[in-house]
Each structure stands twice: as structure tokens, then as C-alpha cells.
VMD Tcl script that builds the backbone (N, CA, C; Angstrom):
set m [mol new atoms 549]
animate dup $m
set s [atomselect $m all]
$s set {name element resname resid chain x y z} {
  {N N MET 1 A 18.599 12.595 0.729}
  {CA C MET 1 A 17.239 12.757 0.583}
  {C C MET 1 A 17.433 13.699 -0.887}
  {N N LYS 2 A 16.726 14.013 -1.152}
  {CA C LYS 2 A 16.220 14.816 -1.861}
  {C C LYS 2 A 15.840 16.311 -1.264}
  {N N GLY 3 A 16.664 17.554 -1.732}
  {CA C GLY 3 A 16.417 18.637 -0.903}
  {C C GLY 3 A 14.776 19.418 -1.440}
  {N N LEU 4 A 14.368 18.381 -2.049}
  {CA C LEU 4 A 12.485 18.647 -2.400}
  {C C LEU 4 A 11.991 18.925 -0.896}
  {N N VAL 5 A 11.728 17.388 -0.664}
  {CA C VAL 5 A 11.482 17.281 0.594}
  {C C VAL 5 A 11.827 18.375 1.711}
  {N N PHE 6 A 13.355 18.136 1.767}
  {CA C PHE 6 A 13.512 19.425 2.865}
  {C C PHE 6 A 12.797 21.206 2.645}
  {N N VAL 7 A 13.014 21.400 1.042}
  {CA C VAL 7 A 12.386 22.971 1.105}
  {C C VAL 7 A 10.594 22.757 0.823}
  {N N GLU 8 A 9.909 21.507 0.642}
  {CA C GLU 8 A 8.875 21.750 1.089}
  {C C GLU 8 A 8.080 21.646 3.001}
  {N N LEU 9 A 8.802 21.058 3.909}
  {CA C LEU 9 A 9.137 20.943 5.043}
  {C C LEU 9 A 8.998 22.322 5.795}
  {N N VAL 10 A 9.691 23.093 5.142}
  {CA C VAL 10 A 10.029 24.372 5.748}
  {C C VAL 10 A 9.180 24.970 4.966}
  {N N ALA 11 A 8.638 25.592 3.964}
  {CA C ALA 11 A 7.402 26.000 3.448}
  {C C ALA 11 A 6.301 25.733 4.559}
  {N N MET 12 A 6.102 24.581 4.856}
  {CA C MET 12 A 4.828 24.261 5.560}
  {C C MET 12 A 4.771 24.631 6.770}
  {N N ALA 13 A 6.279 24.602 7.513}
  {CA C ALA 13 A 6.104 24.967 8.476}
  {C C ALA 13 A 6.087 26.845 8.657}
  {N N GLU 14 A 6.798 27.578 6.797}
  {CA C GLU 14 A 6.421 29.127 7.117}
  {C C GLU 14 A 5.060 28.878 7.469}
  {N N ASP 15 A 4.409 28.363 6.343}
  {CA C ASP 15 A 2.824 28.745 6.391}
  {C C ASP 15 A 2.096 28.679 7.605}
  {N N ALA 16 A 2.795 27.496 8.750}
  {CA C ALA 16 A 1.714 27.326 9.618}
  {C C ALA 16 A 2.280 27.547 10.255}
  {N N PHE 17 A 3.728 27.835 10.741}
  {CA C PHE 17 A 4.143 29.334 12.012}
  {C C PHE 17 A 4.734 30.547 11.889}
  {N N GLY 18 A 5.301 30.589 10.301}
  {CA C GLY 18 A 5.530 32.009 10.083}
  {C C GLY 18 A 7.218 31.698 9.675}
  {N N GLU 19 A 7.202 32.829 10.024}
  {CA C GLU 19 A 9.188 32.918 9.140}
  {C C GLU 19 A 10.340 32.808 10.159}
  {N N ASP 20 A 9.348 34.099 11.048}
  {CA C ASP 20 A 10.562 33.647 12.149}
  {C C ASP 20 A 10.759 32.444 12.940}
  {N N VAL 21 A 9.421 31.845 13.281}
  {CA C VAL 21 A 10.172 30.324 14.152}
  {C C VAL 21 A 10.925 29.034 13.034}
  {N N ILE 22 A 10.930 29.720 11.831}
  {CA C ILE 22 A 11.850 28.582 10.789}
  {C C ILE 22 A 13.559 29.636 11.011}
  {N N ASP 23 A 13.554 30.624 11.040}
  {CA C ASP 23 A 15.008 31.266 11.444}
  {C C ASP 23 A 15.429 30.418 12.724}
  {N N MET 24 A 14.412 30.585 14.025}
  {CA C MET 24 A 15.027 30.357 15.082}
  {C C MET 24 A 15.288 28.903 14.959}
  {N N VAL 25 A 15.074 27.962 14.492}
  {CA C VAL 25 A 14.618 26.397 14.849}
  {C C VAL 25 A 15.963 25.841 14.177}
  {N N ILE 26 A 15.651 26.373 12.888}
  {CA C ILE 26 A 17.424 26.545 12.185}
  {C C ILE 26 A 18.006 26.765 12.860}
  {N N ASP 27 A 18.721 28.232 13.187}
  {CA C ASP 27 A 19.437 29.089 14.150}
  {C C ASP 27 A 20.011 27.985 15.445}
  {N N ARG 28 A 18.744 28.074 16.203}
  {CA C ARG 28 A 19.059 26.180 17.453}
  {C C ARG 28 A 19.735 25.330 16.721}
  {N N ALA 29 A 19.204 24.422 15.837}
  {CA C ALA 29 A 19.100 23.466 15.186}
  {C C ALA 29 A 20.805 23.219 14.721}
  {N N ASN 30 A 21.747 24.567 14.780}
  {CA C ASN 30 A 22.940 24.083 13.823}
  {C C ASN 30 A 23.778 22.855 13.314}
  {N N LEU 31 A 22.081 22.740 11.995}
  {CA C LEU 31 A 22.530 21.939 10.921}
  {C C LEU 31 A 24.413 22.600 9.947}
  {N N PRO 32 A 24.604 20.968 9.386}
  {CA C PRO 32 A 25.380 21.066 8.571}
  {C C PRO 32 A 25.679 21.914 7.324}
  {N N SER 33 A 23.550 22.180 6.946}
  {CA C SER 33 A 23.398 22.704 5.945}
  {C C SER 33 A 23.408 24.296 6.063}
  {N N GLY 34 A 23.304 24.493 6.865}
  {CA C GLY 34 A 22.883 26.574 7.893}
  {C C GLY 34 A 21.759 25.969 7.466}
  {N N GLY 35 A 20.921 25.089 7.235}
  {CA C GLY 35 A 19.419 25.224 6.842}
  {C C GLY 35 A 19.116 25.740 5.200}
  {N N ALA 36 A 20.521 25.808 4.308}
  {CA C ALA 36 A 19.883 26.239 3.012}
  {C C ALA 36 A 19.581 25.267 2.330}
  {N N TYR 37 A 18.602 24.629 2.161}
  {CA C TYR 37 A 18.366 24.020 0.247}
  {C C TYR 37 A 17.648 24.183 -0.287}
  {N N THR 38 A 17.927 23.649 -1.746}
  {CA C THR 38 A 17.882 23.627 -2.465}
  {C C THR 38 A 17.449 22.458 -3.049}
  {N N ALA 39 A 15.855 22.140 -4.373}
  {CA C ALA 39 A 15.100 21.272 -5.106}
  {C C ALA 39 A 15.620 20.129 -5.058}
  {N N VAL 40 A 17.018 19.799 -5.895}
  {CA C VAL 40 A 17.816 18.880 -6.903}
  {C C VAL 40 A 18.667 18.740 -5.838}
  {N N GLY 41 A 19.606 19.418 -4.260}
  {CA C GLY 41 A 19.896 18.929 -3.570}
  {C C GLY 41 A 19.967 18.017 -3.295}
  {N N ASN 42 A 21.634 17.060 -2.639}
  {CA C ASN 42 A 21.046 16.183 -0.949}
  {C C ASN 42 A 21.366 16.649 -0.324}
  {N N TYR 43 A 20.600 15.201 1.028}
  {CA C TYR 43 A 20.688 16.765 2.010}
  {C C TYR 43 A 21.115 14.973 3.058}
  {N N PRO 44 A 21.294 14.758 4.882}
  {CA C PRO 44 A 21.347 14.142 5.514}
  {C C PRO 44 A 19.429 14.170 5.161}
  {N N CYS 45 A 19.673 12.864 5.821}
  {CA C CYS 45 A 17.816 12.437 6.666}
  {C C CYS 45 A 18.446 12.933 8.472}
  {N N ASP 46 A 19.091 13.133 9.110}
  {CA C ASP 46 A 19.110 13.551 10.181}
  {C C ASP 46 A 18.723 14.889 10.195}
  {N N GLU 47 A 19.173 15.731 9.386}
  {CA C GLU 47 A 18.731 17.035 9.368}
  {C C GLU 47 A 17.870 17.083 9.470}
  {N N LEU 48 A 16.739 16.459 8.823}
  {CA C LEU 48 A 14.880 16.580 7.860}
  {C C LEU 48 A 14.473 16.058 9.491}
  {N N MET 49 A 14.376 15.167 10.103}
  {CA C MET 49 A 14.575 14.939 11.375}
  {C C MET 49 A 14.816 15.700 12.474}
  {N N THR 50 A 16.135 16.237 12.246}
  {CA C THR 50 A 16.672 17.777 13.471}
  {C C THR 50 A 15.458 18.692 13.025}
  {N N LEU 51 A 14.878 18.983 12.511}
  {CA C LEU 51 A 14.111 20.075 11.990}
  {C C LEU 51 A 12.725 19.352 12.524}
  {N N VAL 52 A 12.112 18.495 11.961}
  {CA C VAL 52 A 10.878 17.785 11.981}
  {C C VAL 52 A 10.899 17.765 13.845}
  {N N CYS 53 A 11.681 17.386 14.931}
  {CA C CYS 53 A 11.693 17.799 16.539}
  {C C CYS 53 A 11.339 19.441 16.157}
  {N N GLY 54 A 12.726 20.185 15.904}
  {CA C GLY 54 A 12.783 21.314 16.152}
  {C C GLY 54 A 11.130 22.277 15.711}
  {N N PHE 55 A 10.341 21.216 14.846}
  {CA C PHE 55 A 8.899 22.350 15.220}
  {C C PHE 55 A 8.339 21.941 16.055}
  {N N SER 56 A 7.770 20.634 15.615}
  {CA C SER 56 A 7.604 19.330 17.021}
  {C C SER 56 A 7.797 20.539 18.531}
  {N N GLN 57 A 8.943 20.829 18.663}
  {CA C GLN 57 A 9.150 21.321 20.506}
  {C C GLN 57 A 8.301 22.866 20.473}
  {N N HIS 58 A 8.621 23.770 19.289}
  {CA C HIS 58 A 7.808 25.264 19.209}
  {C C HIS 58 A 6.121 24.382 19.486}
  {N N SER 59 A 5.458 23.823 18.396}
  {CA C SER 59 A 4.027 23.920 18.309}
  {C C SER 59 A 3.567 22.842 19.145}
  {N N GLY 60 A 4.294 21.797 19.389}
  {CA C GLY 60 A 3.837 20.583 20.727}
  {C C GLY 60 A 3.015 20.131 20.133}
  {N N ILE 61 A 3.358 20.402 18.292}
  {CA C ILE 61 A 2.152 19.149 17.650}
  {C C ILE 61 A 3.641 17.400 17.863}
  {N N PRO 62 A 2.888 17.139 18.081}
  {CA C PRO 62 A 4.189 15.626 18.814}
  {C C PRO 62 A 4.958 15.189 17.023}
  {N N GLY 63 A 5.934 14.967 16.908}
  {CA C GLY 63 A 6.731 14.863 16.020}
  {C C GLY 63 A 6.373 13.333 14.718}
  {N N PRO 64 A 5.784 12.782 14.852}
  {CA C PRO 64 A 5.501 11.764 14.483}
  {C C PRO 64 A 3.514 12.194 14.021}
  {N N ALA 65 A 3.332 12.982 14.695}
  {CA C ALA 65 A 1.862 13.638 13.922}
  {C C ALA 65 A 1.781 14.594 12.853}
  {N N LEU 66 A 3.494 15.099 13.301}
  {CA C LEU 66 A 3.348 16.314 12.392}
  {C C LEU 66 A 4.241 15.777 10.871}
  {N N GLN 67 A 4.822 14.766 11.035}
  {CA C GLN 67 A 5.392 13.813 10.076}
  {C C GLN 67 A 3.982 13.490 9.303}
  {N N ARG 68 A 2.606 13.491 9.486}
  {CA C ARG 68 A 1.506 12.874 9.176}
  {C C ARG 68 A 1.176 14.370 7.644}
  {N N LEU 69 A 1.144 15.155 8.810}
  {CA C LEU 69 A 0.462 16.314 8.572}
  {C C LEU 69 A 1.496 16.720 7.268}
  {N N PHE 70 A 2.826 16.414 7.402}
  {CA C PHE 70 A 3.087 17.602 6.259}
  {C C PHE 70 A 3.136 16.120 5.516}
  {N N GLY 71 A 2.907 15.020 5.575}
  {CA C GLY 71 A 2.673 13.615 4.268}
  {C C GLY 71 A 1.343 14.552 3.235}
  {N N HIS 72 A 0.345 14.885 4.498}
  {CA C HIS 72 A -0.805 15.173 3.731}
  {C C HIS 72 A 0.143 16.732 3.035}
  {N N TRP 73 A 0.586 17.584 3.138}
  {CA C TRP 73 A 0.984 18.246 2.517}
  {C C TRP 73 A 1.738 18.726 1.535}
  {N N MET 74 A 2.559 17.121 1.560}
  {CA C MET 74 A 3.838 16.282 0.417}
  {C C MET 74 A 3.030 16.134 -0.888}
  {N N MET 75 A 1.815 15.345 -0.763}
  {CA C MET 75 A 0.496 14.881 -1.364}
  {C C MET 75 A 0.042 16.278 -1.770}
  {N N ASN 76 A -0.061 17.344 -1.695}
  {CA C ASN 76 A -0.639 17.764 -2.280}
  {C C ASN 76 A -0.022 18.747 -3.412}
  {N N SER 77 A 1.609 19.084 -2.778}
  {CA C SER 77 A 2.631 19.863 -3.523}
  {C C SER 77 A 3.000 18.793 -4.359}
  {N N PHE 78 A 2.735 17.575 -4.595}
  {CA C PHE 78 A 2.792 16.671 -5.742}
  {C C PHE 78 A 1.647 16.614 -7.127}
  {N N VAL 79 A 0.554 16.968 -6.570}
  {CA C VAL 79 A -0.490 16.800 -7.609}
  {C C VAL 79 A -0.891 18.712 -7.883}
  {N N LYS 80 A 0.002 19.928 -7.504}
  {CA C LYS 80 A 0.281 20.978 -7.700}
  {C C LYS 80 A 1.334 20.514 -8.803}
  {N N HIS 81 A 2.220 20.182 -8.785}
  {CA C HIS 81 A 3.653 20.149 -9.754}
  {C C HIS 81 A 3.886 18.709 -10.517}
  {N N TYR 82 A 3.018 18.585 -10.157}
  {CA C TYR 82 A 3.324 16.669 -11.132}
  {C C TYR 82 A 1.972 15.794 -11.536}
  {N N PRO 83 A 1.187 17.723 -12.041}
  {CA C PRO 83 A -0.491 16.331 -12.200}
  {C C PRO 83 A -0.470 15.116 -13.211}
  {N N ASP 84 A 0.411 15.342 -13.702}
  {CA C ASP 84 A -0.092 14.356 -14.796}
  {C C ASP 84 A 0.596 12.566 -14.374}
  {N N PHE 85 A 0.999 12.326 -12.815}
  {CA C PHE 85 A 1.553 11.153 -12.459}
  {C C PHE 85 A 0.244 10.588 -12.134}
  {N N PHE 86 A -1.178 12.101 -11.623}
  {CA C PHE 86 A -2.452 11.899 -11.621}
  {C C PHE 86 A -2.775 11.281 -12.498}
  {N N VAL 87 A -3.211 11.647 -14.072}
  {CA C VAL 87 A -4.146 11.836 -14.320}
  {C C VAL 87 A -4.845 9.779 -15.012}
  {N N GLY 88 A -5.390 9.874 -14.981}
  {CA C GLY 88 A -6.315 8.901 -16.134}
  {C C GLY 88 A -5.813 8.152 -14.470}
  {N N ARG 89 A -5.627 8.460 -13.109}
  {CA C ARG 89 A -5.841 6.907 -11.809}
  {C C ARG 89 A -7.639 6.515 -11.393}
  {N N SER 90 A -7.962 5.662 -11.198}
  {CA C SER 90 A -9.526 5.479 -11.199}
  {C C SER 90 A -9.478 5.996 -9.213}
  {N N GLY 91 A -8.252 5.909 -8.561}
  {CA C GLY 91 A -8.325 6.585 -7.577}
  {C C GLY 91 A -7.235 5.776 -6.317}
  {N N SER 92 A -7.370 6.305 -5.015}
  {CA C SER 92 A -6.113 6.274 -4.400}
  {C C SER 92 A -5.082 5.319 -4.800}
  {N N LEU 93 A -6.272 4.059 -4.397}
  {CA C LEU 93 A -5.193 2.751 -4.460}
  {C C LEU 93 A -4.638 2.083 -6.502}
  {N N ASP 94 A -5.529 2.964 -7.296}
  {CA C ASP 94 A -4.266 3.102 -8.224}
  {C C ASP 94 A -2.927 3.981 -8.351}
  {N N MET 95 A -3.746 4.823 -7.975}
  {CA C MET 95 A -2.697 5.794 -7.719}
  {C C MET 95 A -0.901 5.339 -6.862}
  {N N LEU 96 A -1.368 4.266 -5.586}
  {CA C LEU 96 A -0.548 4.050 -4.831}
  {C C LEU 96 A 0.612 2.581 -5.317}
  {N N ALA 97 A -0.314 2.109 -6.173}
  {CA C ALA 97 A -0.193 1.083 -6.578}
  {C C ALA 97 A 1.665 1.365 -7.797}
  {N N ALA 98 A 0.922 2.719 -8.313}
  {CA C ALA 98 A 1.828 3.128 -9.209}
  {C C ALA 98 A 3.305 3.873 -8.493}
  {N N ILE 99 A 3.094 4.127 -7.609}
  {CA C ILE 99 A 4.189 4.383 -7.511}
  {C C ILE 99 A 5.089 4.047 -7.306}
  {N N GLU 100 A 5.780 2.139 -7.334}
  {CA C GLU 100 A 7.146 2.176 -7.274}
  {C C GLU 100 A 7.300 1.627 -8.663}
  {N N ASN 101 A 6.382 0.720 -9.741}
  {CA C ASN 101 A 6.816 0.834 -10.554}
  {C C ASN 101 A 6.806 1.790 -12.082}
  {N N GLU 102 A 6.223 2.798 -12.107}
  {CA C GLU 102 A 5.853 3.926 -12.457}
  {C C GLU 102 A 6.409 5.920 -12.439}
  {N N ILE 103 A 6.214 6.225 -10.899}
  {CA C ILE 103 A 6.156 7.328 -10.012}
  {C C ILE 103 A 7.495 6.888 -10.148}
  {N N HIS 104 A 8.177 5.814 -9.225}
  {CA C HIS 104 A 9.907 5.927 -8.794}
  {C C HIS 104 A 10.574 5.514 -10.239}
  {N N VAL 105 A 9.678 5.340 -11.058}
  {CA C VAL 105 A 11.168 4.684 -12.690}
  {C C VAL 105 A 11.383 6.053 -12.970}
  {N N GLU 106 A 10.038 7.468 -12.928}
  {CA C GLU 106 A 9.752 8.453 -13.640}
  {C C GLU 106 A 11.122 9.871 -12.636}
  {N N VAL 107 A 10.826 9.219 -11.660}
  {CA C VAL 107 A 11.413 10.456 -10.914}
  {C C VAL 107 A 13.386 10.073 -10.563}
  {N N ARG 108 A 13.448 8.463 -10.993}
  {CA C ARG 108 A 14.887 8.345 -10.843}
  {C C ARG 108 A 15.845 8.468 -12.549}
  {N N LYS 109 A 14.771 8.781 -13.299}
  {CA C LYS 109 A 15.123 9.402 -14.580}
  {C C LYS 109 A 15.592 10.456 -14.949}
  {N N LEU 110 A 15.294 11.698 -13.533}
  {CA C LEU 110 A 15.074 12.874 -14.068}
  {C C LEU 110 A 16.167 12.854 -12.426}
  {N N TYR 111 A 15.900 12.336 -11.243}
  {CA C TYR 111 A 17.084 12.569 -10.023}
  {C C TYR 111 A 17.865 10.598 -9.880}
  {N N PRO 112 A 18.979 10.402 -10.648}
  {CA C PRO 112 A 19.380 9.611 -11.379}
  {C C PRO 112 A 20.349 8.867 -9.749}
  {N N ASP 113 A 20.007 10.142 -8.895}
  {CA C ASP 113 A 21.046 10.284 -7.675}
  {C C ASP 113 A 20.112 10.312 -6.520}
  {N N ALA 114 A 18.663 9.566 -6.657}
  {CA C ALA 114 A 17.853 10.162 -5.854}
  {C C ALA 114 A 17.880 8.618 -4.915}
  {N N ASP 115 A 17.094 8.120 -3.491}
  {CA C ASP 115 A 17.517 6.989 -2.669}
  {C C ASP 115 A 15.840 6.988 -2.056}
  {N N LEU 116 A 14.902 6.213 -3.114}
  {CA C LEU 116 A 14.077 6.563 -2.661}
  {C C LEU 116 A 13.336 5.665 -1.205}
  {N N PRO 117 A 12.646 5.124 -1.087}
  {CA C PRO 117 A 11.898 4.086 -0.419}
  {C C PRO 117 A 11.252 3.401 -1.465}
  {N N HIS 118 A 11.620 1.493 -0.828}
  {CA C HIS 118 A 10.643 0.807 -1.646}
  {C C HIS 118 A 9.940 0.445 -1.187}
  {N N PHE 119 A 8.533 0.663 -2.120}
  {CA C PHE 119 A 6.972 -0.103 -2.068}
  {C C PHE 119 A 6.681 -1.569 -1.994}
  {N N ASP 120 A 6.594 -2.720 -1.302}
  {CA C ASP 120 A 5.288 -3.212 -2.595}
  {C C ASP 120 A 4.198 -3.252 -2.172}
  {N N VAL 121 A 3.522 -4.047 -3.262}
  {CA C VAL 121 A 2.195 -3.229 -3.362}
  {C C VAL 121 A 1.258 -4.851 -3.446}
  {N N VAL 122 A -0.030 -5.602 -3.273}
  {CA C VAL 122 A -0.696 -6.424 -2.863}
  {C C VAL 122 A -1.938 -6.060 -2.791}
  {N N ARG 123 A -2.471 -6.251 -3.998}
  {CA C ARG 123 A -4.274 -5.703 -4.411}
  {C C ARG 123 A -4.598 -7.492 -3.910}
  {N N ALA 124 A -5.888 -7.008 -2.694}
  {CA C ALA 124 A -6.873 -8.874 -2.440}
  {C C ALA 124 A -7.836 -7.647 -3.377}
  {N N ASP 125 A -8.510 -6.919 -4.203}
  {CA C ASP 125 A -9.800 -6.669 -4.566}
  {C C ASP 125 A -9.151 -5.008 -5.001}
  {N N ASP 126 A -11.113 -4.616 -5.554}
  {CA C ASP 126 A -10.767 -3.259 -6.084}
  {C C ASP 126 A -10.814 -2.285 -4.586}
  {N N GLU 127 A -10.898 -2.788 -3.595}
  {CA C GLU 127 A -11.103 -1.992 -2.212}
  {C C GLU 127 A -9.847 -1.977 -1.230}
  {N N THR 128 A -9.363 -2.845 -1.075}
  {CA C THR 128 A -8.612 -2.922 -0.346}
  {C C THR 128 A -7.233 -3.545 -0.441}
  {N N MET 129 A -5.287 -2.896 -0.378}
  {CA C MET 129 A -4.878 -2.704 -0.488}
  {C C MET 129 A -3.720 -3.384 0.510}
  {N N GLN 130 A -2.753 -3.666 0.674}
  {CA C GLN 130 A -1.192 -3.950 1.627}
  {C C GLN 130 A 0.222 -2.840 0.649}
  {N N MET 131 A 0.276 -2.211 1.188}
  {CA C MET 131 A 1.038 -1.298 1.020}
  {C C MET 131 A 2.332 -1.936 2.298}
  {N N THR 132 A 3.828 -2.012 1.538}
  {CA C THR 132 A 4.719 -1.947 2.982}
  {C C THR 132 A 5.961 -0.815 2.157}
  {N N TYR 133 A 6.096 -0.312 2.997}
  {CA C TYR 133 A 7.053 0.968 3.026}
  {C C TYR 133 A 8.915 0.148 3.610}
  {N N ARG 134 A 9.579 -0.099 2.611}
  {CA C ARG 134 A 10.878 -0.034 3.249}
  {C C ARG 134 A 12.506 0.989 2.925}
  {N N SER 135 A 12.640 1.964 3.965}
  {CA C SER 135 A 13.223 2.788 3.828}
  {C C SER 135 A 14.136 2.770 5.140}
  {N N PRO 136 A 15.965 2.534 5.016}
  {CA C PRO 136 A 16.850 3.565 5.942}
  {C C PRO 136 A 16.195 4.509 6.858}
  {N N ARG 137 A 15.570 5.103 6.432}
  {CA C ARG 137 A 15.414 6.734 6.622}
  {C C ARG 137 A 13.574 6.163 8.015}
  {N N PRO 138 A 13.371 6.688 9.545}
  {CA C PRO 138 A 12.501 6.601 10.061}
  {C C PRO 138 A 11.073 7.127 9.524}
  {N N LEU 139 A 10.737 7.454 8.374}
  {CA C LEU 139 A 9.192 8.338 7.475}
  {C C LEU 139 A 8.509 7.330 7.099}
  {N N ALA 140 A 7.644 6.357 8.244}
  {CA C ALA 140 A 6.945 5.959 8.183}
  {C C ALA 140 A 5.619 6.737 8.853}
  {N N ASP 141 A 5.980 7.628 9.883}
  {CA C ASP 141 A 4.685 8.880 9.827}
  {C C ASP 141 A 4.373 9.222 8.418}
  {N N PHE 142 A 5.411 9.969 7.607}
  {CA C PHE 142 A 5.338 10.419 6.632}
  {C C PHE 142 A 4.494 10.112 5.162}
  {N N CYS 143 A 4.950 8.801 5.621}
  {CA C CYS 143 A 4.340 7.845 4.442}
  {C C CYS 143 A 3.006 7.173 4.644}
  {N N HIS 144 A 3.032 7.859 5.913}
  {CA C HIS 144 A 1.746 7.599 6.500}
  {C C HIS 144 A 0.744 8.863 6.313}
  {N N GLY 145 A 0.670 9.711 6.065}
  {CA C GLY 145 A 0.053 10.957 6.033}
  {C C GLY 145 A 0.469 11.184 4.830}
  {N N LEU 146 A 1.079 10.769 3.801}
  {CA C LEU 146 A 0.802 10.263 1.995}
  {C C LEU 146 A -0.151 9.613 1.550}
  {N N ILE 147 A 0.052 8.306 2.116}
  {CA C ILE 147 A -1.021 8.196 1.634}
  {C C ILE 147 A -2.724 8.453 2.638}
  {N N GLU 148 A -2.545 9.297 3.503}
  {CA C GLU 148 A -3.888 9.932 4.239}
  {C C GLU 148 A -4.090 11.280 2.838}
  {N N GLY 149 A -2.914 11.444 2.723}
  {CA C GLY 149 A -2.935 12.724 1.526}
  {C C GLY 149 A -3.869 11.868 0.276}
  {N N CYS 150 A -3.556 11.119 -0.344}
  {CA C CYS 150 A -3.486 10.518 -1.469}
  {C C CYS 150 A -5.216 10.494 -1.959}
  {N N VAL 151 A -5.947 9.475 -0.628}
  {CA C VAL 151 A -7.279 8.798 -0.179}
  {C C VAL 151 A -7.818 10.407 -0.230}
  {N N THR 152 A -7.759 11.739 0.601}
  {CA C THR 152 A -8.223 12.954 0.516}
  {C C THR 152 A -8.054 13.393 -0.889}
  {N N HIS 153 A -7.387 13.261 -2.127}
  {CA C HIS 153 A -7.094 14.144 -3.142}
  {C C HIS 153 A -8.486 13.426 -4.575}
  {N N PHE 154 A -8.238 11.858 -3.829}
  {CA C PHE 154 A -9.682 11.209 -4.579}
  {C C PHE 154 A -10.500 11.433 -3.693}
  {N N GLY 155 A -10.711 12.127 -3.623}
  {CA C GLY 155 A -12.454 11.775 -2.590}
  {C C GLY 155 A -12.952 10.255 -2.311}
  {N N GLU 156 A -11.940 9.859 -1.053}
  {CA C GLU 156 A -12.216 8.720 -0.716}
  {C C GLU 156 A -11.859 8.904 0.759}
  {N N THR 157 A -12.885 7.905 0.983}
  {CA C THR 157 A -12.476 7.629 2.902}
  {C C THR 157 A -11.645 6.243 2.740}
  {N N ALA 158 A -11.187 6.041 3.675}
  {CA C ALA 158 A -10.545 4.484 3.988}
  {C C ALA 158 A -10.011 4.064 5.863}
  {N N VAL 159 A -9.588 3.045 5.921}
  {CA C VAL 159 A -9.642 2.093 6.952}
  {C C VAL 159 A -7.501 2.426 6.397}
  {N N ILE 160 A -7.070 2.734 7.573}
  {CA C ILE 160 A -5.764 2.463 6.823}
  {C C ILE 160 A -5.069 1.584 8.632}
  {N N GLU 161 A -4.497 0.927 8.767}
  {CA C GLU 161 A -3.965 -0.407 9.185}
  {C C GLU 161 A -2.450 -0.419 9.484}
  {N N ARG 162 A -2.038 -0.088 10.461}
  {CA C ARG 162 A -0.652 0.248 10.229}
  {C C ARG 162 A 0.529 -0.548 11.284}
  {N N ASN 163 A 1.564 -1.435 10.482}
  {CA C ASN 163 A 2.409 -1.895 11.461}
  {C C ASN 163 A 3.869 -1.717 11.571}
  {N N ASP 164 A 4.759 -1.049 12.153}
  {CA C ASP 164 A 5.786 -0.756 12.151}
  {C C ASP 164 A 6.810 -2.001 12.300}
  {N N ARG 165 A 8.184 -2.341 12.318}
  {CA C ARG 165 A 9.337 -3.096 12.294}
  {C C ARG 165 A 10.600 -2.434 11.843}
  {N N VAL 166 A 11.494 -3.116 12.520}
  {CA C VAL 166 A 12.704 -2.247 12.228}
  {C C VAL 166 A 13.166 -4.178 11.184}
  {N N THR 167 A 13.917 -4.422 10.047}
  {CA C THR 167 A 14.159 -5.294 9.964}
  {C C THR 167 A 16.282 -5.217 9.191}
  {N N GLY 168 A 16.972 -5.946 9.719}
  {CA C GLY 168 A 17.551 -5.228 9.166}
  {C C GLY 168 A 18.793 -3.907 9.000}
  {N N GLY 169 A 18.360 -3.303 10.117}
  {CA C GLY 169 A 18.361 -2.066 10.015}
  {C C GLY 169 A 17.455 -0.642 9.488}
  {N N ARG 170 A 16.139 -1.646 8.696}
  {CA C ARG 170 A 15.493 -0.648 7.264}
  {C C ARG 170 A 14.601 -0.735 8.331}
  {N N ASN 171 A 14.322 0.609 8.474}
  {CA C ASN 171 A 12.113 0.611 8.755}
  {C C ASN 171 A 11.195 0.122 7.716}
  {N N GLU 172 A 10.096 -1.050 8.195}
  {CA C GLU 172 A 9.751 -1.103 8.052}
  {C C GLU 172 A 8.361 -0.386 7.943}
  {N N ALA 173 A 6.524 -0.557 6.909}
  {CA C ALA 173 A 5.203 -0.335 7.760}
  {C C ALA 173 A 4.576 -1.116 6.623}
  {N N ASP 174 A 3.745 -2.273 7.492}
  {CA C ASP 174 A 2.766 -2.688 6.003}
  {C C ASP 174 A 1.045 -1.801 6.691}
  {N N PHE 175 A 1.181 -0.937 5.565}
  {CA C PHE 175 A -0.328 -0.545 5.611}
  {C C PHE 175 A -1.595 -1.097 4.848}
  {N N ASN 176 A -2.224 -2.078 5.711}
  {CA C ASN 176 A -3.741 -1.997 5.616}
  {C C ASN 176 A -4.489 -1.029 4.902}
  {N N ILE 177 A -4.816 -1.334 3.667}
  {CA C ILE 177 A -5.552 0.136 3.541}
  {C C ILE 177 A -7.158 0.002 2.664}
  {N N ARG 178 A -8.157 0.175 3.434}
  {CA C ARG 178 A -9.044 -0.311 2.525}
  {C C ARG 178 A -10.405 0.631 2.758}
  {N N ILE 179 A -10.483 0.340 1.220}
  {CA C ILE 179 A -11.426 2.222 0.822}
  {C C ILE 179 A -12.624 1.474 0.891}
  {N N GLY 180 A -13.521 3.228 1.967}
  {CA C GLY 180 A -14.704 3.342 2.037}
  {C C GLY 180 A -15.739 3.864 0.791}
  {N N ALA 181 A -16.390 4.690 1.304}
  {CA C ALA 181 A -17.538 5.546 0.083}
  {C C ALA 181 A -16.378 6.357 -0.471}
  {N N LYS 182 A -17.036 6.894 -1.570}
  {CA C LYS 182 A -16.363 8.591 -2.341}
  {C C LYS 182 A -17.096 9.589 -1.339}
  {N N THR 183 A -16.298 10.493 -1.151}
  {CA C THR 183 A -16.599 11.648 0.147}
  {C C THR 183 A -17.742 12.499 -0.809}
}
mol reanalyze $m
mol bondsrecalc $m
mol representation Tube
mol addrep $m
């Protein structure tokens, strides 16, 4: 898993809990990397899950809710660091539909070794979409937060229904997204 995700998780935790908590969680976790991450490095997803668990235990925020908060944080980071991806998008569904065949294509050019999740998208109409997440990593909650963050970024409201499953050792989640009014 790309180090950028780890760097951003640590940044979110530092903002929310402070540097002392980060040091404590990393020390207790006894991570193979030692908790030293670079944005271009690759690290096992198990380390990310260990960090999420440690921050969850410290804060009392359940792990799934913390992953969703992290998805919101990460969406804000994408908007800040990769604004060109958002240019010309008519709304969140347009943006989400572009992930697999446009954005991930560009990510793979920059990071050929990136092991990205796969997204299948079916647009029923201008307000509804089914998005299926597939990954060996258990990050459907993080993905849910990214979707919510995207909806918020575009000033929209949405009803998001989700169905999780594991198929052949892969984590999958169907997100049925219905866009409501602009906020």
C-alpha cells in the first residue's frame, strides 16, 4: 500500500490527537517499519489497520467510524494536492465515475507499483449510481468516507446504501449512491 495513505493517516491523527498520541500508538504497535513512512514508499496494509486500531483504542472512536473520518480527510487532501482531477467535474457522481478509468490511470503512471482497489460503476441516471469496491484490503469504510467527502466537496447531499461481502478472499462493497439537493 502506498505510503501516501500512511502519511495522511498520521497527519490526521496528529491534528486530532496530538504528536504524543502518535508516538505512543506507534511505540505500542511495534510496527515493522517503525512507523516511519514516506509518501512514495510501500507498506503492508496490516500496519495501516494496526494504526487505525491504536488510534481507535486511544480515542474511543470505533475503527469503522475512524476509517470513514479518514476517508473525509483523504478526500480533502486529494482536493488540495491534486486539484486538476476535480476540474471540469459536474458533481460527485461524475468525479466518482472517473476514478477507475481516468484517475487510477494517472496514478499508475506516477506509481507503477501501486496496488489500487478496483471500482466498477453503473450510472442509472444523473442522480444515481452503483459503485462496487473490490480490494484485498478491508477498507470499505475508508472508501465510504471518501465517497461522503466527495459529495461534501461538491456541495451535494446523498443517500448512500452499502452492502459488504467477501468474495474469493477479496473485500467487496456495493455503494448505491443517490444524490439529493445541493447544500
